[in-house]
N, C-alpha and C positions, 0 to 999 in steps of 0.2 A: 609330385611323388605321392603314391598311395602305398598302403600295406604296412606290415610289421617286419622287422629285419633282425636276424641274429648276427651278432658280431663276435668273432673269436680272434683275440690277439695274443700271441705268445712268443717267448724266446726261451732260452735254456733255463732262465731263472724264475719266470713267472708267467702265468696264463690268466687272461681275462675272458670271460664268457658271459654275454648278456644279450638282452633283446630290447629293442625300442619300437614304439608304435605311434609316436606323435612327432610332429615336426620340431618341437623344442623339448629337449631332455636336459635337466640340470643335475650336475654331480657336485655335491657339497662335502665339506669335511675339513678338518684341521690339517696341519702339516704332517708329513710322514704317513699319510693314509693311502698313497699310491695314485692319487689323481693325476699328478703331473707325469708320473712314469707312464701311465696309459697314453697320454697325448704324445709324449716323446716317442713311444714305440710306433704309434700310428704315423708320425712324421718320418721316422727312420724308414719305415716300409714304403711310404709314399715316394720318398726321394731315391731309395736304393733297392727297393723290392727285396728279393731273396738274398741279395748280397749283404743286406743289413743284419741278417741273423734273426729277423722277425718274420713270423708267419701270421698272415692276416687273412681271415676268411669272412667274406660277406658278399651277398649278391649285388651290392651297390659299391661304387667307388668310395673309399674313405680318404678324406683329405684333412689338412690342418690349415686354418685361417689365422694369420698373425701378421704383425709388423705394420709399419706406416702405410704400406701399399695395400692394406686389407680390402679397400673398396675395389681396386683393380682386380685383385685375386677373386673376390666374391663374384664379380661380373663374369668370370671365366668358369665358375663352378656350376655345372648343370647336373641335375638328377643324382646328387651325391650326398653322402653323409659327412657333414662338416664338423670337425672337432675344434674347439676353441679353448685355450688354456687361460687360467686366471690372471696371468701377467698381461693379457691383452686388454688394456683399459677401455678400448673402443666399445667393448661389449655392453657397457652400461650407458652408452650414448643414445640419444634420440635418433641420430643419423643411422646407426646400426639397426635399430628397431624399424626404421622406415625402409632401409635398403633390403631387408630380408622379407618384406611383406609379399612381394610378388615372385620370389624365387621358388624353384621346385626342389629344394633341398630339405633334408632333415638336419637339425643342429644339436650337437651334444656340447654343452657349455660347462666347463669346470670353473667354479666360482665359490667364494665364501660370502659374497654379497647377495642381497636381495635385489634382483633386477626389475625395478618397478616399471620400466618402459616396455617390458615384454609380457605378454599375456600367456604365461605358462601354467600348466595344471598342477594342483596339489598332489596329483597322483604320479607325476613324473619328476619328482625331486628325490635323488638317491644319494646314498653314501656308498663307499667302497668297503666291503668286508674282506679282509685278507685272512686266508687260512692256509698257512704253509706257503706253497708255491702257487696257490690258486686264488685268484681275485675275482669276486663277483659283485654286482651291484645289489644293494639292498635298499628298499624303499625307506625314506626318512620319515614320511608322514602317513604311513599306512595306506589303505586303499581308499579310492574315491567312494563316495556315497557312504561315508562313515560319520558317526557322531564323535566329535573330538571334545575332550574334557575329562574330568576326573570321576565322572559317573560310571556306574556299572552299565555298559551299553546294552545289556539285556533288559534294562528297566525302561519304562516309558517316560519320556520327557514331557513335562507339563509346564510350559513357560508362563511367567507373569509379564514378561516383555519380549516381544519379537522384534528383532532388528534386521532390516534388509539392507542390501548393498546400495541400491539406488532408488530412484523414484519412478521408475518406469512401470510396465505392466505387472511385474512381480510384486512390487510394493502395493500397487493398486489392488491386486488380488488379496494379498495377506492383510492389508489394512481393513478392507471391507469384511473379510472373514473374522478378523479379530474384534472389530467393533460389534459385530453380531453376538460375539461370545464374551464380551466384556474383558478382553485381553488388550493390554497396551501394545501399540505397534508404532515403530518409528523407522525412518530412513536415515542411513548414515550419509547419503548423498555422495557416494563414491567409496570404492573399496579401501582406499588409502585413509579414509576417515574413521573406519571401524574401530581401530585400536584406540584412538583418542576419545571416541564416544564411550567406549567401555571403561576407560580409566576415569571418566567423569561421572558415570552412572553406576553406582555400586549397591543398589537396592533391588532385591528380588532375583528370581531365576531368569536369566536372559538366554534366549535362543537366537543365535546369529545364523541367518540364511544368506549364503553368498554363492556366486557362480564358481564352483570348484574348478571348472575347466580353464579359468584364467586367474586364479587366486593364489598361485604359488608364491608370489613375491611377498605376500602379507603373512605367510605362515610362521616364519621364524619368531617374530616379535609376539604374535598371538599365542603361540605355544608356550612361550616363557610366561605370558600373562596367565594362561590357564594353569600353570604350575602353582600359582599362588591364589587363584580364584576358583573356588569350587562351584560358583553360581553361574558359570558361563558354559554353554554348550555350542559347538559349531556344527552346523548341518550344511554339507557342501555337495549337493548334486552338481552335475555338469553345469546346469543353468535352469532357470525357471521354464524355459522352452523345453528342455529335456524332461522336466517333470511332467509337463502336459503330454508330450509324446509317449512317455513311459506309462502314463495312466490308462491308456487304451481308449481314450475318448475319441480319438481320430481313427476311424476305421480304414486302414490301409495295410495291405498285406506286406508291403515292403518295409514299413517302419520297424517291426520287431527284428528283421534281419539287419537293418542299419544299426540299431541300438546294440545288437549283439557284437558287431565288429565294425565300428565307425571308421576305423583306419582303412578298410577296404573300399570305402565310398568317398572319403574326404580327400580332395586334391589340395596338397599343401600350398600350391601357388595361388589358390583362390581363397583359402581360409587359414589365417595364422593360428587360430585356436579352434578347438571343438565347439566352444561356446558360440562362436560366430557361425559355425556351420549349422548347428541346431536351430539357430534363429532363422537362417535362410531356408532350412528344411521345413520348418513348421509354416512359414509364410507360403512356401510353394505348395505344400500338401493341403492347406486350408483355403487357398485362393478361390474366390467365387462361391464359397460354401457359407453356411450360417456360422461356422466356427472361424471365419476369416480372422487371421491374427495380425495385430499391429503392436510392435514392441513399445511404442510411445504411449498409446492410449489403449487400455484393455477393452476388448469386446465384451459387452455386458453379459453375453451368453455364458462366459466362463464363471460368472457369479451366480448363475442359476444353481439351485441346491443339488440337483442330480449330477451336474457337471463338476461343481466345486468339491463335492464329497468324494468323487473319484480321484481327483487330484490329491486331496488330503489323505485319502486311504493309501495312496502309493508312497507316502512319506513314512517309511518304516520307523517305529519307535517314537513318533512324534504325535502328541495328542493336544490339539487345540480345542479343549473342552470348555464348557461354560465356567466362568470364574464365579465362585460363590461370593455373594455380597458380603459375607462375614470375613472374607479374606482381604477386603478392601481396607 
């Protein structure tokens, strides 16, 4: 499935109207916020259509996945928008994460938990805002490509320590850049390790750079940490590969169009997250060129000043400037 879809669900008492554009959307919130009501209404319409008293409008079929037979149900759903309520414990299992890998559906998951097995975006975590009889989704964690923290985001961030998510090409790039500029750089060796790293390291301004396209499960605990730590800033582009594509280094007329609306190009049955798609895209666009990209080992071309400067320039409000020796 590709594209973005508007979904309107209503009965005589309440109306929900929202749009989704990725294959995994998370709806969070406490009790009595209308999450379960939304799924119930979709279920009623799916089972009884207009006789249910529910009106549902969407260009794709909307269904509910639930119960012990969820795997059999899932196998029968094709090109659909699948709603899953928080009472469905299977949603946090590795089996579920594996089974949806190659499906061509979009998933809307209602949960209070952080689903670490699923690579969902920080930009697709929502709460439900009720206003009278009208219910709409509101983003929980603001927009992608934002700086998170207690800083004034109009100010330039100058970190003393840069922490990356893993040790692949992204870390290799930033580690080299930071060494040249006398800034400390470290790898958390996995997104699930970022929180523990930050709780153990409490000196100096820390800039965390992680793949926002698959970082949603880590946000809840990190946002709570940021509430008490003013020295941490999160910078969450889709991925390091997205940063390169967005920098304009690769001359290709299709890339700006893709970055403007990835959902029109990304087939959900091939890529569970946008982060994975952008990795495949940059590999394809640079194959056989001097910019040929490898996620595991960084092509040294990306460390050349004229190339690295373009990547750094595309990182709005981030300044990896020389660290004055007097600050050491």
